[in-house]
C-alpha positions as CSV (number, residue, x, y, z in Angstrom):
1,M,0.0,0.1,0.0
2,S,1.5,3.3,-1.0
3,D,2.1,6.1,1.5
4,L,-0.6,8.2,-0.1
5,N,-3.3,5.4,0.5
6,K,-2.1,5.2,4.1
7,A,-2.4,8.9,4.5
8,M,-6.1,8.7,3.2
9,Q,-6.9,5.7,5.7
10,I,-5.3,7.6,8.6
11,A,-7.2,10.7,7.8
12,A,-10.5,8.6,7.4
13,S,-10.0,7.3,10.9
14,G,-9.8,10.9,12.0
15,M,-13.1,11.8,10.2
16,L,-14.8,8.7,11.8
17,A,-13.6,9.7,15.2
18,Q,-14.9,13.3,14.7
19,N,-18.2,12.0,13.4
20,V,-18.8,10.2,16.9
21,R,-17.8,13.4,18.6
22,V,-20.2,15.5,16.5
23,R,-23.0,13.0,17.4
24,I,-22.4,13.3,21.1
25,I,-22.2,16.9,21.0
26,S,-25.6,17.0,19.3
27,Q,-27.0,14.8,21.6
28,N,-25.8,17.1,24.5
29,I,-27.3,20.2,22.7
30,A,-30.6,18.2,22.2
31,N,-30.8,17.4,25.9
32,V,-30.0,20.8,27.3
33,D,-33.7,21.2,28.8
34,S,-34.1,17.5,29.7
35,L,-35.0,17.5,33.2
36,A,-35.9,14.7,35.6
37,T,-39.4,13.7,35.8
38,S,-39.5,13.0,39.7
39,P,-37.5,14.4,42.5
40,N,-35.2,11.1,43.0
41,Q,-34.1,11.2,39.3
42,L,-31.1,12.9,37.9
43,P,-31.5,15.3,34.9
44,Y,-29.7,14.4,31.6
45,Q,-25.9,14.2,32.3
46,R,-23.4,15.5,29.6
47,Q,-21.4,12.9,27.6
48,T,-17.8,13.4,26.8
49,V,-15.8,11.6,23.9
50,S,-12.1,10.6,24.4
51,F,-10.0,9.5,21.7
52,R,-6.9,7.0,21.8
53,N,-4.0,6.2,19.6
54,V,-4.3,2.9,17.7
55,F,-1.5,1.0,16.0
56,D,-2.8,-0.3,12.9
57,R,-0.6,-3.4,11.8
58,T,-1.7,-3.6,8.2
59,L,-1.0,0.1,7.8
60,D,2.1,-0.1,10.0
61,T,1.3,3.3,11.4
62,H,-0.9,4.9,14.1
63,K,-4.4,5.9,13.5
64,V,-7.2,7.4,16.0
65,A,-10.0,5.8,17.5
66,V,-12.7,6.5,19.9
67,H,-11.6,5.3,23.3
68,D,-14.5,6.0,25.5
69,I,-17.9,7.9,25.5
70,G,-18.1,9.1,29.1
71,V,-20.3,11.0,31.5
72,D,-19.4,14.4,32.8
73,N,-19.7,14.4,36.5
74,S,-19.7,18.0,37.1
75,E,-22.4,19.5,39.2
76,F,-25.9,20.2,38.1
77,S,-27.1,23.7,38.6
78,R,-30.5,24.3,40.2
79,R,-33.5,26.5,39.4
80,F,-36.2,27.3,41.8
81,E,-39.5,25.9,40.3
82,P,-41.7,24.5,43.1
83,G,-44.4,23.3,40.8
84,H,-42.3,21.0,38.8
85,P,-42.8,17.3,39.2
86,A,-39.0,17.0,39.7
87,A,-38.8,19.5,42.4
88,D,-37.2,18.6,45.7
89,D,-38.7,19.5,49.2
90,T,-37.3,23.1,48.9
91,G,-38.8,23.6,45.4
92,Y,-35.5,23.4,43.5
93,V,-35.3,21.4,40.1
94,L,-31.8,19.9,39.1
95,L,-30.8,21.2,35.6
96,P,-28.6,19.2,33.1
97,N,-24.9,19.9,33.3
98,V,-24.7,20.9,29.5
99,K,-23.4,24.3,28.7
100,T,-24.4,25.3,25.3
101,M,-21.3,27.6,24.7
102,I,-19.0,24.8,25.7
103,E,-20.7,22.4,23.2
104,M,-20.6,25.1,20.5
105,V,-16.8,25.3,20.9
106,D,-16.4,21.6,21.0
107,L,-18.4,21.4,17.8
108,R,-16.3,24.1,16.1
109,A,-13.1,22.1,17.1
110,A,-14.6,18.9,15.8
111,Q,-15.6,20.6,12.5
112,R,-12.1,21.9,12.1
113,S,-10.5,18.7,12.6
114,Y,-13.0,17.0,10.3
115,Q,-12.2,19.6,7.5
116,A,-8.3,19.0,8.2
117,N,-8.8,15.4,7.8
118,L,-10.9,15.8,4.7
119,R,-8.3,18.0,3.2
120,V,-5.7,15.4,3.7
121,V,-7.8,12.9,1.9
122,D,-8.5,15.4,-1.0
123,V,-4.7,16.3,-1.4
124,A,-3.7,12.7,-1.3
125,R,-6.5,11.8,-3.8
126,T,-5.2,14.6,-6.0
127,M,-1.7,13.6,-5.7
128,V,-2.6,10.0,-6.8
129,S,-4.6,11.2,-9.6
130,R,-2.0,13.5,-11.0
131,T,0.7,10.5,-10.6
132,L,-1.6,8.3,-12.8
133,E,-2.0,11.2,-15.3
134,L,1.7,11.6,-15.7
135,L,2.2,7.8,-16.1
136,Q,-0.1,7.7,-19.2
């Protein structure tokens, strides 16, 4: 396998990892207002994605893969809403620990990483194509 094909496969692994990251971010944003339904339940907890370095023996190089989809254990904020079914004895409701601004920054970083990997694939494909044209 040529180095250009390896470069495309490595970049593709980065794109796949960023796809998962974008999916988790969209899930977090969609659930920013998902409250518990009873006082004993927790609201939606923010999820996080971590990556790891994986050595691919067939390519003889390192690729990226999703290591874990975890849960953010940061504290929940509270809102005074005594009439809500999830309100505790003092009238407060726990809110999800999702911060929309943080999710948007993560989304932008995932987008940039995806675009960079896509650009690598595009450049490698163009180089392969130009090489084939020269050999004709």
